[in-house]
C-alpha positions as CSV (number, residue, x, y, z in Angstrom):
1,M,108.0,65.5,-30.3
2,P,110.1,62.3,-29.9
3,G,110.6,63.3,-26.2
4,I,107.0,62.8,-25.2
5,V,106.8,60.1,-22.5
6,V,103.7,59.1,-20.5
7,Q,103.9,56.5,-17.8
8,T,101.7,55.3,-15.0
9,R,101.5,52.3,-12.6
10,L,98.5,49.9,-13.0
11,V,96.4,48.3,-10.2
12,S,98.4,45.1,-10.7
13,G,101.7,46.9,-10.1
14,I,102.9,46.8,-13.7
15,L,104.5,50.0,-15.0
16,L,103.1,51.3,-18.3
17,K,105.3,53.5,-20.3
18,I,104.6,55.1,-23.7
19,Q,107.4,56.9,-25.7
20,I,107.5,58.4,-29.2
21,L,110.6,57.1,-31.1
22,K,110.5,58.8,-34.5
23,I,108.4,60.5,-37.0
24,L,108.7,59.4,-40.6
25,G,107.5,61.1,-43.8
26,K,106.7,59.5,-47.1
27,M,105.4,60.6,-50.5
28,G,103.5,58.8,-53.1
29,K,101.2,59.2,-56.1
30,R,97.8,57.5,-56.2
31,D,94.9,58.1,-58.6
32,G,96.7,61.0,-60.2
33,K,97.1,62.8,-56.8
34,I,100.2,63.4,-54.7
35,N,99.7,61.8,-51.3
36,R,101.8,62.7,-48.2
37,T,102.0,60.3,-45.3
38,V,103.3,60.9,-41.9
39,S,103.8,58.0,-39.4
40,W,104.3,58.2,-35.7
41,D,105.9,55.2,-34.1
42,L,105.3,54.6,-30.4
43,V,106.6,52.1,-28.0
44,L,104.5,50.8,-25.1
45,D,106.7,49.3,-22.4
46,L,104.4,46.5,-21.2
47,P,105.3,42.9,-20.5
48,F,102.1,41.6,-22.2
49,F,102.1,43.8,-25.3
50,R,103.9,42.4,-28.4
51,Y,103.8,45.7,-30.4
52,S,101.8,48.9,-30.6
53,C,101.9,51.8,-33.0
54,I,99.9,54.9,-33.9
55,S,99.8,55.9,-37.5
56,C,98.6,59.3,-38.6
57,H,97.6,59.8,-42.3
58,S,97.0,63.2,-44.0
59,E,96.2,63.9,-47.6
60,G,96.9,67.1,-49.6
61,R,97.8,68.5,-53.1
62,E,101.0,70.3,-52.1
63,Q,104.3,69.5,-53.9
64,G,107.5,68.6,-52.1
65,P,108.4,67.0,-48.9
66,P,106.3,67.5,-45.8
67,G,107.1,70.4,-43.5
68,P,107.4,70.4,-39.8
69,L,104.3,69.1,-37.8
70,R,102.5,71.9,-36.1
71,A,99.4,72.1,-33.9
72,S,97.5,74.0,-36.6
73,R,98.1,71.4,-39.3
74,P,94.7,70.1,-40.6
75,H,93.7,66.7,-41.9
76,S,95.7,64.6,-39.4
77,R,93.8,61.3,-38.5
78,W,95.1,58.6,-36.2
79,R,94.2,55.0,-35.3
80,L,95.4,52.6,-32.6
81,R,96.2,49.0,-33.3
82,L,96.2,46.6,-30.3
83,P,96.5,42.8,-30.0
84,T,93.4,40.8,-30.8
85,W,93.0,39.5,-27.2
86,Y,92.5,43.0,-25.9
87,S,89.7,44.2,-28.1
88,A,88.8,44.3,-31.8
89,D,91.6,44.4,-34.3
90,W,91.0,48.1,-35.0
91,M,89.4,50.5,-32.5
92,R,88.9,54.3,-32.4
93,V,91.1,56.2,-30.1
94,G,89.9,58.8,-27.6
95,G,86.2,58.1,-28.2
96,L,86.1,60.4,-31.3
97,P,83.9,59.7,-34.3
98,G,85.4,57.9,-37.3
99,D,86.1,61.0,-39.5
100,T,87.0,63.5,-36.8
101,C,90.4,65.2,-37.3
102,A,93.0,65.2,-34.5
103,S,96.2,67.3,-34.6
104,V,99.6,66.7,-33.2
105,G,98.8,68.8,-30.2
106,Q,96.4,66.1,-29.1
107,L,99.1,63.4,-29.0
108,R,99.7,63.8,-25.3
109,G,96.0,63.3,-24.7
110,V,96.0,60.2,-26.9
111,C,98.8,58.7,-24.9
112,T,97.0,59.5,-21.6
113,W,93.9,57.8,-23.0
114,I,96.0,54.7,-23.8
115,V,97.2,54.7,-20.2
116,R,93.6,54.9,-18.8
117,R,92.3,52.3,-21.3
118,V,95.0,49.8,-20.4
119,G,94.8,50.6,-16.7
120,R,91.2,49.3,-16.6
121,M,92.5,45.8,-17.1
122,E,92.7,44.1,-13.7
123,T,94.6,41.1,-14.7
124,A,97.1,40.4,-17.5
125,P,96.2,37.9,-20.2
126,K,98.0,34.6,-20.6
127,P,101.5,34.9,-22.0
128,G,102.1,33.9,-25.6
129,R,104.6,31.5,-26.9
130,D,107.3,34.1,-27.5
131,I,107.1,35.7,-24.0
132,P,107.9,33.2,-21.2
133,P,106.2,33.7,-17.9
134,K,108.0,35.2,-15.0
135,K,109.4,32.7,-12.5
136,D,109.3,34.9,-9.4
137,K,105.5,35.0,-9.3
138,L,103.6,31.7,-9.4
139,P,99.8,31.6,-9.8
140,T,98.2,31.0,-6.4
141,K,94.5,30.2,-5.7
142,K,92.6,32.9,-3.9
143,K,91.7,31.9,-0.4
144,R,88.0,31.7,0.3
145,P,86.9,33.9,3.2
146,R,85.8,32.1,6.3
147,R,82.2,32.6,7.4
148,Y,81.3,33.1,11.1
149,W,79.3,29.9,11.3
150,E,82.1,27.7,9.8
151,E,84.7,26.1,12.0
152,E,88.3,27.2,11.6
153,T,90.4,24.5,9.9
154,T,94.1,24.3,9.5
155,P,95.2,24.3,5.9
156,T,96.9,21.2,4.6
157,A,100.4,21.1,3.2
158,A,99.1,20.7,-0.3
159,A,96.7,23.6,0.0
160,A,99.2,25.8,1.7
161,S,102.1,25.3,-0.7
162,P,101.9,27.7,-3.7
163,G,102.3,26.3,-7.1
164,P,100.6,25.7,-10.4
165,P,97.5,23.6,-10.3
166,P,98.0,19.9,-11.0
167,N,97.5,18.8,-14.6
168,K,94.3,16.8,-15.0
169,K,95.4,15.2,-18.3
170,R,97.2,11.9,-18.2
171,N,100.8,11.9,-19.2
172,R,101.1,10.3,-22.6
173,E,104.6,9.1,-21.8
174,L,103.4,6.8,-19.1
175,R,100.9,5.0,-21.3
176,P,102.0,1.6,-22.6
177,Q,102.8,1.7,-26.4
178,K,101.0,-0.8,-28.5
179,P,102.6,-2.4,-31.5
180,K,101.3,-1.1,-34.8
181,N,100.7,-4.4,-36.6
182,T,98.8,-6.1,-33.9
183,H,95.1,-6.7,-34.5
184,T,92.7,-6.3,-31.6
185,P,89.1,-7.5,-32.0
186,K,86.4,-4.9,-31.5
187,K,84.4,-5.1,-28.3
188,S,80.7,-5.6,-28.5
189,R,78.6,-2.7,-27.4
190,V,76.0,-5.0,-25.8
191,S,77.2,-6.2,-22.5
192,K,76.8,-9.9,-21.8
193,K,76.6,-9.5,-18.0
194,P,73.4,-8.1,-16.5
195,Q,73.9,-4.5,-15.6
196,I,73.1,-3.8,-11.9
197,V,72.3,-0.3,-10.9
198,Q,74.8,0.8,-8.3
199,K,73.4,2.7,-5.4
200,P,75.3,5.7,-4.3
201,R,77.4,5.0,-1.2
202,E,76.2,6.5,2.0
203,R,78.7,8.5,4.0
204,R,78.9,7.0,7.4
205,D,80.3,10.2,8.9
206,A,77.5,12.4,7.6
207,E,76.6,15.1,10.0
208,P,73.1,16.5,10.5
209,P,72.5,19.8,8.7
210,R,73.4,22.9,10.7
211,S,72.0,26.4,10.7
212,L,73.9,29.6,9.9
213,S,74.8,30.1,13.6
214,G,76.2,26.5,13.7
215,A,73.5,25.2,16.0
216,Q,71.8,21.9,15.1
217,D,68.1,21.8,14.3
218,P,66.3,19.9,17.2
219,F,63.3,19.3,14.9
220,P,64.6,18.3,11.5
221,G,62.3,17.9,8.5
222,P,59.0,19.6,7.7
223,A,56.6,20.4,10.5
224,P,53.8,17.8,11.0
225,V,50.3,18.7,10.0
226,S,47.2,17.3,11.7
227,V,44.8,15.2,9.7
228,E,41.8,17.4,10.8
229,V,43.3,20.5,9.4
230,T,44.4,18.9,6.1
231,Q,40.9,17.4,5.7
232,K,39.4,20.9,5.6
233,F,41.3,21.8,2.4
234,R,40.7,18.4,0.6
235,R,38.4,18.3,-2.4
236,I,38.8,14.6,-3.3
237,D,37.0,12.0,-1.2
238,K,39.5,9.3,-0.5
239,S,36.9,7.0,1.0
240,K,35.7,6.2,-2.6
241,K,37.8,3.6,-4.3
242,L,39.1,4.2,-7.8
243,P,37.1,2.6,-10.6
244,H,38.5,-0.4,-12.5
245,S,39.6,1.4,-15.6
246,K,42.5,1.4,-17.9
247,S,46.0,1.7,-16.5
248,K,46.6,5.0,-18.1
249,T,43.4,6.5,-16.7
250,R,44.1,5.0,-13.3
251,S,47.6,6.4,-13.2
252,R,46.2,9.9,-14.1
253,L,43.7,9.6,-11.2
254,E,46.5,8.6,-8.8
255,V,48.6,11.5,-9.9
256,A,45.6,13.9,-9.4
257,E,45.1,12.5,-5.9
258,A,48.7,12.9,-5.0
259,E,48.7,16.5,-6.2
260,E,45.5,17.2,-4.3
261,E,47.0,15.8,-1.1
262,E,50.2,17.8,-1.5
263,I,48.2,21.0,-2.1
264,S,46.0,20.4,0.9
265,V,49.1,19.9,3.2
266,K,50.7,23.2,1.9
267,A,47.4,25.0,2.5
268,A,47.2,23.6,6.0
269,R,50.8,24.8,6.7
270,S,50.2,28.2,5.3
271,E,47.1,28.7,7.5
272,L,49.5,29.5,10.3
273,L,50.8,32.5,8.4
274,L,47.5,34.2,8.2
275,A,47.7,37.7,9.6
276,E,44.3,38.0,11.3
277,E,42.3,35.9,13.7
278,P,38.5,35.7,14.1
279,G,37.0,37.8,16.8
280,F,35.0,36.5,19.8
281,L,32.9,37.8,22.7
282,E,33.1,36.2,26.1
283,G,31.3,37.1,29.3
284,E,32.9,37.3,32.8
285,D,32.1,34.4,35.1
286,G,29.1,33.1,33.3
287,E,27.8,36.4,32.2
288,D,25.2,36.3,29.4
289,T,26.6,37.8,26.2
290,A,23.1,38.7,25.0
291,K,23.0,41.4,27.7
292,I,26.0,43.2,26.4
293,R,24.9,46.3,24.5
294,Q,26.4,47.8,21.4
295,A,27.6,50.8,23.4
296,D,29.7,48.6,25.6
297,I,31.3,46.8,22.6
298,V,32.1,50.2,21.0
299,E,33.9,51.3,24.1
300,A,35.9,48.1,24.4
301,V,37.2,47.9,20.8
302,D,39.8,50.1,19.0
303,I,39.0,53.4,17.2
304,A,38.9,51.8,13.7
305,S,36.5,49.1,14.8
306,A,34.3,51.6,16.7
307,A,33.9,53.7,13.6
308,K,32.1,50.7,11.9
309,H,29.1,51.2,14.2
310,F,26.8,53.9,13.0
311,D,23.1,54.8,12.5
312,L,21.7,56.6,9.5
313,N,18.4,58.4,10.3
314,L,16.4,58.4,7.1
315,R,12.9,58.5,8.6
316,Q,11.1,60.2,5.6
317,F,12.1,57.6,3.0
318,G,11.9,54.3,4.8
319,P,11.6,51.3,5.2
320,Y,15.0,50.3,3.7
321,R,16.5,47.3,2.0
322,L,20.3,47.1,1.8
323,N,23.1,45.1,0.2
324,Y,26.9,44.8,0.5
325,S,29.3,44.3,-2.4
326,Q,31.2,41.0,-2.7
327,T,34.4,42.7,-1.3
328,G,32.5,44.1,1.6
329,R,33.7,47.6,0.9
330,H,30.6,49.3,-0.5
331,L,27.0,49.5,0.7
332,A,23.8,50.2,-1.3
333,F,20.4,50.8,0.1
334,G,17.0,51.7,-1.3
335,G,13.9,53.1,0.5
336,R,10.3,52.2,-0.2
337,R,9.7,55.8,-1.2
338,G,12.3,55.9,-4.0
339,H,15.5,56.8,-2.2
340,V,18.5,55.0,-3.7
341,A,22.1,55.5,-2.5
342,A,25.5,53.8,-2.7
343,L,28.6,54.7,-0.6
344,D,32.0,53.4,0.6
345,W,30.8,52.7,4.1
346,V,34.3,52.4,5.5
347,T,35.4,55.9,4.6
348,K,31.8,57.2,4.5
349,K,32.3,58.5,1.0
350,L,29.1,58.9,-1.0
351,M,29.2,57.4,-4.5
352,C,25.7,58.4,-5.7
353,E,22.3,59.3,-4.3
354,I,19.2,59.6,-6.4
355,N,15.4,59.4,-6.0
356,V,13.7,57.3,-8.7
357,M,10.2,58.7,-7.8
358,E,8.9,55.1,-7.5
359,A,8.7,52.4,-4.9
360,V,11.9,50.4,-4.5
361,R,11.3,46.8,-3.4
362,D,14.9,45.4,-3.5
363,I,18.4,46.4,-4.5
364,R,21.5,44.4,-5.4
365,F,25.1,45.0,-6.5
366,L,26.1,43.0,-9.6
367,H,29.6,41.5,-10.2
368,S,31.3,44.7,-9.1
369,E,30.4,47.9,-7.2
370,A,30.2,49.8,-10.6
371,L,26.7,48.3,-11.5
372,L,23.6,48.3,-9.4
373,A,20.2,46.5,-10.0
374,V,17.1,48.1,-8.5
375,A,13.7,46.4,-8.4
376,Q,11.3,49.3,-8.8
377,N,7.5,49.1,-8.7
378,R,7.0,48.3,-12.3
379,W,10.3,47.2,-14.0
380,L,13.9,46.3,-13.3
381,H,16.4,49.1,-13.7
382,I,20.2,49.0,-13.9
383,Y,22.3,52.0,-12.7
384,D,26.0,52.7,-12.5
385,N,27.9,54.0,-9.5
386,Q,27.2,57.6,-10.6
387,G,23.4,57.1,-10.5
388,I,23.0,57.1,-14.2
389,E,20.4,54.7,-15.6
390,L,21.9,52.3,-18.1
391,H,19.1,49.8,-18.8
392,C,15.4,49.3,-18.2
393,I,14.5,45.6,-18.5
394,R,10.7,45.4,-19.1
395,R,10.6,41.6,-19.4
396,C,11.2,41.5,-15.6
397,D,8.1,43.3,-14.3
398,R,6.7,43.6,-10.8
399,V,9.9,42.2,-9.3
400,T,9.8,41.6,-5.5
401,R,13.2,40.0,-4.7
402,L,16.7,40.0,-6.4
403,E,19.6,37.6,-6.1
404,F,22.9,37.7,-8.1
405,L,25.0,34.6,-8.8
406,P,28.6,35.9,-9.1
407,F,30.2,32.9,-10.7
408,H,27.5,32.5,-13.4
409,F,26.8,36.3,-14.0
410,L,23.1,35.6,-13.5
411,L,20.6,37.9,-11.9
412,A,17.7,35.9,-10.5
413,T,14.3,37.8,-10.0
414,S,11.1,36.7,-8.4
415,S,7.9,38.5,-9.2
416,E,4.3,38.9,-8.1
417,T,3.1,36.9,-11.1
418,G,4.9,33.8,-9.8
419,F,7.8,33.7,-12.3
420,L,11.4,33.1,-11.6
421,T,13.6,34.7,-14.2
422,Y,17.3,34.3,-14.8
423,L,19.0,37.3,-16.6
424,D,22.6,36.9,-17.9
425,V,24.1,40.3,-17.3
426,S,27.3,39.5,-19.4
427,V,25.3,39.3,-22.6
428,G,22.0,40.9,-21.6
429,K,19.8,37.9,-22.4
430,I,17.2,36.1,-20.3
431,V,18.4,32.5,-19.9
432,A,15.2,31.0,-18.4
433,A,11.8,32.1,-17.2
434,L,10.3,29.5,-14.9
435,N,6.7,29.4,-13.6
436,A,6.7,28.3,-10.0
437,R,2.9,27.9,-10.0
438,A,2.7,28.9,-6.3
439,G,1.4,32.5,-6.5
440,R,3.3,35.6,-5.3
441,L,7.0,35.0,-4.8
442,D,8.4,37.3,-2.1
443,V,10.7,34.9,-0.2
444,M,13.9,34.0,-2.1
445,T,17.6,33.3,-1.3
446,Q,20.5,31.5,-3.0
447,N,22.8,28.7,-2.0
448,P,26.3,30.1,-2.2
449,Y,27.7,26.5,-2.6
450,N,25.8,25.3,-5.7
451,A,24.0,28.5,-6.9
452,V,20.6,26.9,-6.4
453,I,17.7,29.3,-5.8
454,H,15.4,28.6,-2.7
455,L,11.9,29.9,-2.9
456,G,9.5,30.1,0.0
457,H,5.8,29.6,-0.6
458,S,2.5,30.3,1.2
459,N,1.7,26.6,1.6
460,G,4.8,26.0,3.9
461,T,7.1,24.5,1.3
462,V,10.5,25.5,0.1
463,S,11.3,24.6,-3.5
464,L,14.8,24.4,-5.0
465,W,15.3,25.7,-8.6
466,S,17.9,25.5,-11.4
467,P,17.7,27.3,-14.8
468,A,18.5,24.0,-16.5
469,M,15.2,22.4,-15.2
470,K,11.6,23.5,-15.7
471,E,10.5,21.7,-12.6
472,P,11.9,22.2,-9.1
473,L,14.9,20.0,-8.1
474,A,13.3,19.3,-4.7
475,K,10.5,20.4,-2.5
476,I,10.7,20.5,1.3
477,L,7.7,20.8,3.6
478,C,9.0,23.1,6.4
479,H,6.1,24.7,8.2
480,R,2.4,24.3,8.8
481,G,1.8,27.9,7.7
482,G,3.4,30.1,5.0
483,V,7.2,30.6,4.9
484,R,8.3,34.1,5.8
485,A,12.1,33.9,5.4
486,V,14.8,31.5,4.2
487,A,18.6,31.6,4.5
488,V,21.4,29.2,3.6
489,D,24.9,29.2,5.1
490,S,28.1,29.8,3.0
491,T,29.0,26.0,3.0
492,G,25.6,25.0,1.6
493,T,25.1,22.6,4.4
494,Y,22.4,24.1,6.5
495,M,19.2,26.1,5.7
496,A,17.2,28.2,8.2
497,T,13.5,28.9,7.7
498,S,10.9,30.7,9.6
499,G,7.1,30.6,9.1
500,L,3.8,31.9,10.2
501,D,3.7,29.2,12.9
502,H,6.4,31.2,14.8
503,Q,8.8,28.3,14.3
504,L,12.5,28.8,13.5
505,K,14.0,25.6,12.0
506,I,17.5,24.4,10.8
507,F,17.5,21.9,8.0
508,D,20.3,19.7,6.7
509,L,20.7,20.0,2.9
510,R,23.2,17.1,2.5
511,G,20.6,14.8,0.9
512,T,18.3,14.1,3.8
513,F,16.5,17.5,4.1
514,Q,15.5,16.7,7.7
515,P,15.2,19.4,10.5
516,L,18.1,19.3,12.9
517,S,16.7,21.8,15.5
518,A,13.7,24.0,16.0
519,R,12.7,26.9,18.3
520,T,9.4,28.7,18.9
521,L,9.8,32.5,18.8
522,P,7.3,34.9,20.4
523,Q,6.7,37.0,17.3
524,G,8.2,34.9,14.5
525,A,11.2,35.9,12.4
526,G,10.5,37.9,9.3
527,H,14.1,38.1,8.0
528,L,17.1,35.7,8.3
529,A,20.8,35.9,7.4
530,F,23.8,33.7,7.8
531,S,27.4,35.1,8.3
532,Q,30.6,33.7,6.8
533,R,31.4,31.8,10.0
534,G,27.9,30.4,10.6
535,L,26.2,32.9,12.8
536,L,22.5,33.2,12.3
537,A,20.7,36.6,12.6
538,A,16.9,36.9,12.8
539,G,14.8,40.1,12.7
540,M,11.7,39.9,14.8
541,G,9.8,43.2,14.8
542,D,12.2,45.8,16.1
543,V,14.6,43.2,17.8
544,V,17.5,41.4,16.2
545,N,18.7,38.2,17.7
546,I,22.0,36.4,16.8
547,W,22.7,32.8,17.5
548,A,26.2,31.2,17.3
549,G,27.4,27.6,16.9
550,Q,30.5,25.7,17.8
551,G,32.3,26.7,14.6
552,K,32.0,27.4,10.9
553,A,31.0,23.9,9.9
554,S,28.5,23.4,12.8
555,P,24.9,24.5,12.9
556,P,24.0,27.4,15.1
557,S,22.6,26.5,18.6
558,L,19.1,28.0,19.1
559,E,19.0,27.4,22.8
560,K,20.5,30.7,23.9
561,P,21.1,33.9,21.7
562,Y,24.7,35.2,21.3
563,L,23.7,38.9,20.9
564,T,20.5,40.9,21.1
565,H,19.9,44.5,19.9
566,R,16.8,46.6,19.8
567,L,16.3,49.1,16.9
568,A,14.3,52.3,16.4
569,G,12.0,50.7,13.9
570,H,10.8,47.4,12.4
571,V,13.3,45.3,10.5
572,H,13.0,45.1,6.7
573,G,16.4,43.7,5.7
574,L,19.4,41.9,7.1
575,Q,22.8,41.1,5.7
576,F,26.3,40.4,7.2
577,C,29.2,42.3,5.7
578,P,31.8,40.1,4.1
579,F,35.2,40.1,5.8
580,E,33.9,42.4,8.5
581,D,32.3,41.7,11.9
582,V,29.4,43.9,11.0
583,L,25.7,43.3,10.5
584,G,23.8,45.7,8.4
585,V,20.1,46.2,9.3
586,G,17.6,48.1,7.2
587,H,14.5,49.2,9.1
588,S,11.7,51.7,8.9
589,V,13.7,54.6,10.3
590,G,17.0,54.1,8.4
591,I,20.2,52.0,8.4
592,T,22.0,50.5,11.4
593,S,25.5,49.0,11.4
594,M,26.0,46.6,14.3
595,L,29.2,45.1,15.6
596,V,29.1,41.3,15.8
597,P,32.5,39.9,17.0
598,G,33.4,36.6,15.2
599,A,30.9,36.9,12.4
600,A,33.2,37.2,9.3
601,E,36.3,35.6,7.9
602,P,39.3,37.6,9.0
603,N,41.5,36.9,6.0
604,F,40.4,37.5,2.4
605,D,41.7,36.1,-0.9
606,G,43.3,39.1,-2.7
607,L,42.9,37.4,-6.1
608,E,39.1,36.8,-5.6
609,S,37.7,39.5,-3.3
610,N,40.1,42.3,-2.6
611,P,38.5,45.3,-0.6
612,Y,41.6,47.4,-1.4
613,R,41.8,46.9,-5.1
614,S,42.3,49.8,-7.5
615,R,40.3,50.6,-10.6
616,K,42.8,48.8,-12.9
617,Q,42.8,45.7,-10.7
618,R,39.0,45.7,-10.8
619,Q,39.0,45.8,-14.6
620,E,41.5,42.9,-14.8
621,W,39.4,40.9,-12.4
622,E,36.3,41.4,-14.5
623,V,38.1,40.1,-17.6
624,K,39.3,37.0,-15.8
625,A,35.9,36.4,-14.2
626,L,34.2,36.6,-17.6
627,L,36.6,34.1,-19.0
628,E,36.0,31.7,-16.1
629,K,32.2,32.2,-16.2
630,V,30.3,28.9,-15.4
631,P,27.5,28.1,-17.8
632,A,23.9,28.2,-16.4
633,E,23.3,24.6,-17.5
634,L,25.8,23.3,-14.9
635,I,23.8,24.4,-11.9
636,C,22.7,21.3,-9.9
637,L,22.2,20.1,-6.3
638,D,25.6,18.3,-6.1
639,P,28.3,20.1,-8.1
640,R,30.7,17.2,-7.5
641,A,28.5,15.0,-9.8
642,L,29.7,17.0,-12.8
643,A,33.1,15.2,-12.6
644,E,31.5,11.7,-12.4
645,V,30.5,9.4,-15.2
646,D,26.7,9.1,-15.9
647,V,26.5,5.3,-15.9
648,I,22.8,5.2,-16.7
649,S,23.1,7.4,-19.8
650,L,26.2,5.4,-20.9
651,E,24.3,2.1,-20.8
652,Q,21.3,3.6,-22.6
653,A,23.6,4.9,-25.3
654,K,25.2,1.5,-25.6
655,K,21.8,-0.2,-26.0
656,E,20.7,2.3,-28.7
657,R,24.0,1.7,-30.6
658,I,23.4,-2.1,-30.6
659,E,19.9,-1.7,-31.8
660,R,21.0,0.6,-34.6
661,L,23.9,-1.6,-35.8
662,G,22.1,-4.9,-35.3
663,Y,25.0,-6.4,-33.3
664,D,27.3,-5.5,-30.4
665,P,30.6,-4.2,-31.8
666,E,32.3,-4.6,-28.3
667,S,31.3,-8.2,-27.7
668,K,34.4,-9.6,-29.5
669,A,38.0,-8.4,-29.3
670,P,39.1,-6.5,-32.4
671,F,41.1,-8.3,-35.0
672,Q,44.9,-7.9,-34.9
673,P,46.7,-9.0,-38.1
674,K,49.9,-10.9,-37.8
675,P,53.1,-9.2,-39.1
676,K,54.4,-10.4,-42.5
677,L,57.8,-10.1,-44.1
678,K,59.1,-8.4,-47.3
679,G,57.3,-5.1,-46.6
680,R,53.8,-6.5,-46.4
681,S,53.3,-5.2,-42.9
682,S,53.1,-1.6,-43.8
683,T,50.5,0.6,-42.0
684,A,48.2,0.8,-45.1
685,S,48.2,-3.0,-45.6
686,L,47.4,-3.6,-41.9
687,V,44.5,-1.1,-42.0
688,K,43.1,-2.8,-45.2
689,R,43.3,-6.2,-43.6
690,K,41.5,-5.0,-40.4
691,R,38.8,-3.3,-42.5
692,K,38.3,-6.4,-44.6
693,V,37.8,-8.6,-41.5
694,M,35.4,-6.1,-39.9
695,D,33.3,-5.9,-43.0
696,E,33.0,-9.7,-43.2
697,E,32.0,-9.9,-39.6
698,H,29.5,-7.2,-40.1
699,R,27.9,-8.9,-43.2
700,D,27.6,-12.2,-41.2
701,K,25.9,-10.6,-38.3
702,V,23.5,-8.6,-40.5
703,R,22.7,-11.7,-42.5
704,Q,21.9,-13.6,-39.2
705,S,19.7,-10.8,-38.0
706,L,17.8,-10.7,-41.3
707,E,17.2,-14.4,-41.1
708,Q,15.8,-14.1,-37.6
709,Q,13.4,-11.3,-38.4
710,P,10.7,-13.5,-40.2
711,Q,10.7,-16.0,-37.3
712,K,10.1,-13.1,-34.9
713,Q,7.3,-11.7,-37.1
714,E,5.6,-15.1,-37.2
715,K,5.7,-15.5,-33.5
716,A,4.3,-12.0,-33.0
717,A,1.5,-12.7,-35.6
718,K,0.5,-16.0,-34.0
719,P,-2.5,-15.5,-31.7
720,T,-1.7,-16.0,-28.1
721,G,-5.2,-17.4,-27.2
722,A,-5.1,-20.4,-29.7
723,R,-4.7,-23.9,-28.2
724,P,-1.4,-25.8,-28.9
725,S,-1.8,-28.5,-31.6
726,A,-0.1,-31.8,-31.8
727,L,1.1,-31.0,-35.3
728,D,3.1,-28.0,-34.1
729,R,6.1,-30.2,-33.5
730,F,6.4,-30.6,-37.3
731,V,6.6,-26.9,-37.9
732,R,10.0,-25.6,-38.7
């Protein structure tokens, strides 16, 4: 046994050697039992180990000295003690549990484990006081590898010479010794000289930053952004000056303006990273684009875009009304003879198809494609995406048109009885029921910018409604005859109307409500729709005309149509698909999907309207949308007015307060007590003195007002028609 030797060479080149020196046996008596102890002493030949030993303890009831150690001997336990810098003071050996027995035959395995354990150490610890460091190996700093973009530099003599790092501490022997008995006055902590903030020195030899390849950037700094692009993303009007308010409020407004400007610049820069670009259609050498047919467009585009053009022949259940979901992924349509269906029109996967056995006048998706509102002949019904009826709302009867406000969770309905009803679909309650007093309401649309409902009437007017007001917000005289169709663009700037006088007009909704352009149509437009990029579609009989403008923020030009398409039946519904260059048309024969290049926004906001969202993402979006729901009372013509101060109401409240108190509390500056000594300026005493002065002033003003009341009553009681007397000058 003492001849067992295990040795190996570590990664650092140090030789590790373990050798058993001797085996000792001892006997003792403890707690009335005879104990027998066997000790194994090992030596680890390492320069950084001070000592190491393995002790094996076994207990038994046998008398006499211990016999020879054999592999079959039971109850032999062992532990390994190592220095504290290596690990814990005591640690288990070989990864065995605490009470597991190990015999002498496992000693070689134990020694091998020690070799592996110590061999994992890459570097040796710092030497102790008893072991001096070796002089042949001095610590050297590891050289940093040179990158391919860095220039090769010759090492200096100080860096090349190996040796210990310089000591940062000052040598105490070089410090001048002060005599012990000398008295030095303490320096004041407050400096008498004015402290001047020292600016950091600028390095004259500073080189411009270089790229990884070593080349110098020819255009340093951030890329410039044009003012026109930045203005598109700004929400704060900088033309208005900041109000003269307190410094704290003014600083907050300035910080908000700075943040808004920074955000608009970032948004303008990120616009270059958008993956898609809007489509367009151009003719060759002055060719009229209105003469280009849908078959020619389908042949020219790719296969995925060509699949978006289709016709559904549903002759027996027409005419049809249709509606796209907010994401533009799903399509719902309903026929006059009771046919209702919803499908994923991109993959042509049918979600549900039912026949309600009743006339369907209009159909609308709610906040998601999972719920569907159908205006049937008698009442309003709510269905899910499986065609199961969830609700029947009998308070909304004889509904003709439907509009859903997504940010307010309001379903607006217009009826034959002349009522405009707002239904909150999040709680299932009717918010407002307004009587328009204009007869049958069959022309209705919404303004996507401010959620105001536009109603067209038979007397040629268009009225603007909000659930917070019982009267219309505005009335616009648009046509000499009745209004047939109304549409508002996505920015809320322009409104298109068509009437029985065969006129198609574009109005400006920015406060003037004046017509910008007008065009006489041969048949008159019965249906109108705006796209996301400002294209205007009009359905006239069995023909659909589309007009385009100069851009998204410009009104469409009515001089020459952009596209023209003839259908198999008369048009009964129009809507542009969001985020797709597609126009859905419902007519008496079925449904037609037209390709209109440049109609929709090419890039969508994945957090707001994601066409590719999963079921879990849709559920999370619904929760966030419900938390951010806008109250119905905030619907108004100008949404920016909600962030402004109502000066008229503020002045009226101030007058009422003066009349109620009998004096103006803000006419005089508040009393500020002077500070006193000896603890008489505590917070409680200051508040008492302020309250005492305020009460005295209040009593004086109330006393004056009471004294003036009899004089006012006498003047009011004196007849105005009596002639003045010469004795009136003696009246006090």
